[in-house]
C-alpha positions in Angstrom: 37.8 53.0 112.7 36.7 56.3 111.2 36.8 57.7 107.6 38.4 61.0 106.6 38.4 62.0 102.9 37.6 58.4 101.9 40.5 57.1 103.9 40.0 54.5 106.7 41.8 55.5 109.9 42.1 53.4 112.9 42.5 55.2 116.2 44.2 53.5 119.1 43.0 55.2 122.3 44.6 55.1 125.7 42.9 56.7 128.7 45.1 57.8 131.6 42.1 59.0 133.5 43.9 62.3 134.4 44.5 61.2 137.9 47.4 62.8 139.6 48.4 59.4 141.1 48.9 58.1 137.6 50.9 61.0 136.4 54.2 59.2 136.1 52.5 56.3 134.2 50.8 58.8 131.9 54.1 60.3 130.8 55.0 57.0 129.2 51.8 57.1 127.1 53.0 60.4 125.5 55.9 58.8 123.8 54.7 57.6 120.4 51.4 59.5 120.7 50.3 61.5 117.6 47.4 63.1 119.4 46.1 64.0 122.9 42.8 65.1 124.3 43.3 67.2 127.4 40.0 67.0 129.3 38.8 69.0 132.3 35.5 68.9 134.2 33.6 72.2 133.8 32.1 71.6 137.3 35.5 71.3 139.1 37.9 74.3 139.0 40.9 72.2 140.1 40.8 70.1 137.0 41.0 73.3 134.9 43.8 74.7 137.1 45.9 71.6 136.5 45.7 71.9 132.7 48.9 73.9 132.5 51.0 71.2 134.1 49.3 68.4 132.0 50.0 70.4 128.9 53.6 70.9 129.8 54.0 67.1 130.5 52.3 66.4 127.1 54.6 68.7 125.2 57.7 67.7 127.1 57.2 63.9 126.6 55.8 63.8 123.1 56.5 64.6 119.5 56.7 68.3 118.7 54.0 67.6 116.1 51.4 66.1 118.5 47.9 67.3 117.9 46.3 68.5 121.2 42.6 69.2 121.6 41.3 70.8 124.8 38.0 69.4 126.0 35.7 70.8 128.7 33.5 67.9 129.7 30.1 67.6 131.5 28.5 70.3 129.4 25.2 68.7 130.4 25.7 70.1 133.9 25.4 73.7 133.0 23.7 74.5 136.3 26.9 73.3 138.2 29.4 75.0 135.9 32.3 76.7 137.6 34.6 77.0 134.6 33.2 79.3 132.0 33.3 78.3 128.3 35.3 81.5 127.6 38.0 80.4 130.0 38.5 77.1 128.1 38.4 78.9 124.8 41.0 81.4 126.0 43.3 78.7 127.3 43.1 76.8 124.1 43.7 79.9 121.9 46.7 80.9 124.1 48.3 77.4 123.6 47.4 76.8 120.0 44.8 74.1 120.6 41.3 73.5 119.3 38.6 73.7 122.0 35.3 71.7 122.4 32.9 71.2 125.2 31.5 67.7 125.4 29.1 65.6 127.5 30.1 62.0 128.0 26.6 61.5 129.5 24.7 62.7 126.5 27.4 62.0 123.9 27.4 65.7 122.8 30.5 66.4 120.7 32.2 63.2 121.8 32.5 61.8 118.3 33.4 65.3 117.1 36.4 65.4 119.5 37.8 62.1 118.1 37.2 63.2 114.5 38.9 66.5 115.3 42.0 64.9 116.6 42.1 62.4 113.7 41.7 65.2 111.1 44.5 67.2 112.7 46.8 64.1 112.6 45.8 63.4 109.0 46.5 67.0 108.0 50.0 66.7 109.6 50.6 63.4 107.7 49.8 65.1 104.4 52.1 68.0 105.3 54.9 65.5 106.1 55.2 66.5 109.7 55.2 62.9 111.0 58.1 60.6 110.2 56.1 57.6 109.0 59.1 55.3 109.0 59.6 55.9 112.7 57.8 53.7 115.3 58.0 56.7 117.7 55.8 59.0 115.4 52.6 57.4 116.7 51.4 56.9 113.2 51.5 53.6 111.3 50.6 53.3 107.6 48.7 50.2 106.6 48.3 48.7 103.2 47.9 51.5 100.6 45.8 51.7 97.5 47.7 52.8 94.4 46.4 56.3 94.7 48.4 56.9 97.9 52.2 56.6 97.8 54.7 56.8 100.6 58.0 58.5 99.9 60.6 58.8 102.6 58.9 60.3 105.6 55.9 61.7 103.9 52.6 60.5 102.6 50.7 62.5 100.0 47.2 62.1 98.7 46.7 61.8 95.0 44.6 65.0 95.0 46.3 68.3 95.6 45.3 70.5 98.5 43.1 67.9 100.3 44.6 68.9 103.6 43.0 72.3 103.2 39.5 70.7 103.5 40.3 69.0 106.8 39.0 71.8 108.9 38.5 70.7 112.5 35.7 71.5 114.9 
């Protein structure tokens, strides 16, 4: 559970481990996903080289509104780095994604990565880009206080322009 703009948001997270051997199984996870973290290891070039095909799978098998964040992991191993930060930034920029470097070992930017994806999804909810009445949207609306109303396939906050303050990363 996290809070964004005083709204409680529950994230359900599935880790496909990025293994090529699980690729066909991973495709089934994309259906109904509202967000995805594409993670590569900054100390292993091949993980970066496979990003294009993982991104294609993600976009092919998910909603056109999926929020995707690119993560370069193991930033604590700077002395073993083979993928430069600028390469990750360029890939993310080219494909319209947000980019972060993280370290699972030290927890650097790990929480920020999940907050970033949640903010992106929330922003798209406010903009009406997810069909909230569809199970396949990857978003479920729980009990709502009276200040939030659902109407058709959109949910709007009682305060105007709140989506503009959801800057990510």
